[in-house]
ZADO-1210 file (C-alpha; in nm, 4 decimals, padded with zeros to 6 digits):
<atoms>
<atom x="05.9567" y="01.9617" z="-07.2945" code="MET" pos="1"/>
<atom x="05.6664" y="01.9361" z="-07.5381" code="SER" pos="2"/>
<atom x="05.4352" y="01.8443" z="-07.2492" code="LYS" pos="3"/>
<atom x="05.5423" y="02.1565" z="-07.0625" code="ALA" pos="4"/>
<atom x="05.4437" y="02.3722" z="-07.3609" code="LYS" pos="5"/>
<atom x="05.0905" y="02.2343" z="-07.3422" code="GLY" pos="6"/>
<atom x="05.0595" y="02.2928" z="-06.9672" code="PHE" pos="7"/>
<atom x="04.8245" y="02.5916" z="-07.0063" code="LYS" pos="8"/>
<atom x="04.5871" y="02.3732" z="-07.2054" code="LYS" pos="9"/>
<atom x="04.5834" y="02.0977" z="-06.9435" code="SER" pos="10"/>
<atom x="04.3443" y="02.0494" z="-06.6544" code="LYS" pos="11"/>
<atom x="04.6136" y="02.1206" z="-06.3990" code="SER" pos="12"/>
<atom x="04.7182" y="02.4345" z="-06.5848" code="GLY" pos="13"/>
<atom x="04.3584" y="02.5515" z="-06.5954" code="THR" pos="14"/>
<atom x="04.3180" y="02.4842" z="-06.2231" code="TYR" pos="15"/>
<atom x="04.6335" y="02.6844" z="-06.1581" code="LEU" pos="16"/>
<atom x="04.5000" y="02.9724" z="-06.3674" code="SER" pos="17"/>
<atom x="04.1716" y="02.9601" z="-06.1772" code="MET" pos="18"/>
<atom x="04.3566" y="02.9738" z="-05.8459" code="ALA" pos="19"/>
<atom x="04.5619" y="03.2713" z="-05.9614" code="GLY" pos="20"/>
<atom x="04.2530" y="03.4524" z="-06.0801" code="THR" pos="21"/>
<atom x="04.0685" y="03.3790" z="-05.7568" code="ALA" pos="22"/>
<atom x="04.3707" y="03.5037" z="-05.5618" code="PHE" pos="23"/>
<atom x="04.3047" y="03.8440" z="-05.7188" code="GLY" pos="24"/>
<atom x="03.9782" y="03.8535" z="-05.5243" code="ALA" pos="25"/>
<atom x="04.1788" y="03.9141" z="-05.2066" code="ILE" pos="26"/>
<atom x="04.3148" y="04.2370" z="-05.3512" code="GLY" pos="27"/>
<atom x="03.9687" y="04.3432" z="-05.4603" code="VAL" pos="28"/>
<atom x="03.8297" y="04.2743" z="-05.1119" code="ALA" pos="29"/>
<atom x="04.1019" y="04.4926" z="-04.9600" code="LYS" pos="30"/>
<atom x="04.0271" y="04.7639" z="-05.2157" code="GLN" pos="31"/>
<atom x="03.6547" y="04.7546" z="-05.1274" code="VAL" pos="32"/>
<atom x="03.7312" y="04.7730" z="-04.7560" code="LYS" pos="33"/>
<atom x="03.9609" y="05.0724" z="-04.8051" code="LYS" pos="34"/>
<atom x="03.7138" y="05.2457" z="-05.0375" code="ALA" pos="35"/>
<atom x="03.4302" y="05.2077" z="-04.7887" code="ARG" pos="36"/>
<atom x="03.6462" y="05.3290" z="-04.5027" code="LYS" pos="37"/>
<atom x="03.7430" y="05.6428" z="-04.6973" code="GLU" pos="38"/>
<atom x="03.4003" y="05.6865" z="-04.8639" code="ASN" pos="39"/>
<atom x="03.5767" y="05.6838" z="-05.2022" code="ASP" pos="40"/>
<atom x="03.3136" y="05.6174" z="-05.4680" code="THR" pos="41"/>
<atom x="03.5623" y="05.6042" z="-05.7535" code="LEU" pos="42"/>
<atom x="03.7685" y="05.3321" z="-05.5836" code="ARG" pos="43"/>
<atom x="03.4511" y="05.1417" z="-05.5046" code="LEU" pos="44"/>
<atom x="03.3510" y="05.1506" z="-05.8715" code="ILE" pos="45"/>
<atom x="03.7005" y="05.0364" z="-05.9670" code="ASP" pos="46"/>
<atom x="03.6734" y="04.7465" z="-05.7236" code="ALA" pos="47"/>
<atom x="03.3335" y="04.6491" z="-05.8665" code="ALA" pos="48"/>
<atom x="03.4740" y="04.6465" z="-06.2202" code="VAL" pos="49"/>
<atom x="03.7728" y="04.4425" z="-06.1033" code="SER" pos="50"/>
<atom x="03.5417" y="04.1961" z="-05.9298" code="ALA" pos="51"/>
<atom x="03.3385" y="04.1609" z="-06.2487" code="ALA" pos="52"/>
<atom x="03.6588" y="04.0902" z="-06.4412" code="ALA" pos="53"/>
<atom x="03.7542" y="03.8204" z="-06.1913" code="ILE" pos="54"/>
<atom x="03.4134" y="03.6558" z="-06.2130" code="VAL" pos="55"/>
<atom x="03.4244" y="03.6660" z="-06.5929" code="THR" pos="56"/>
<atom x="03.7766" y="03.5223" z="-06.5966" code="GLY" pos="57"/>
<atom x="03.6764" y="03.2378" z="-06.3674" code="LEU" pos="58"/>
<atom x="03.3720" y="03.1637" z="-06.5835" code="ALA" pos="59"/>
<atom x="03.5884" y="03.1474" z="-06.8965" code="ILE" pos="60"/>
<atom x="03.8401" y="02.9195" z="-06.7255" code="LEU" pos="61"/>
<atom x="03.5595" y="02.6963" z="-06.5960" code="TYR" pos="62"/>
<atom x="03.4194" y="02.6684" z="-06.9485" code="ARG" pos="63"/>
<atom x="03.7657" y="02.5768" z="-07.0772" code="GLU" pos="64"/>
<atom x="03.7974" y="02.3148" z="-06.8050" code="LEU" pos="65"/>
<atom x="03.4696" y="02.1579" z="-06.9122" code="LYS" pos="66"/>
<atom x="03.5809" y="02.1588" z="-07.2759" code="ARG" pos="67"/>
<atom x="03.9043" y="01.9811" z="-07.1939" code="LEU" pos="68"/>
<atom x="03.7212" y="01.6772" z="-07.0633" code="GLY" pos="69"/>
<atom x="03.9420" y="01.3768" z="-07.1266" code="ASP" pos="70"/>
<atom x="04.1682" y="01.5519" z="-07.3775" code="ASP" pos="71"/>
<atom x="04.4250" y="01.6396" z="-07.1118" code="ASP" pos="72"/>
<atom x="04.7631" y="01.7167" z="-07.2696" code="VAL" pos="73"/>
<atom x="04.9663" y="01.5928" z="-06.9728" code="LEU" pos="74"/>
<atom x="04.7861" y="01.2596" z="-06.9501" code="LEU" pos="75"/>
<atom x="04.8306" y="01.1522" z="-07.3073" code="GLY" pos="76"/>
</atoms>
């Protein structure tokens, strides 16, 4: 059970978080497509901000993954 508590701080947990964050890009792509179809500038701006948040989140998770290195909770 103690290993499960440290899952978010493990490499596999970080990979899972990255996948979940990247999955949000699908929703943003749909939002951009709909905004362009309807010529909705406000939705397009919202999609751009959401895309920036996804990119930032992935960058933070990537940095965390690099910091983990060999200190993986589930391995030791």
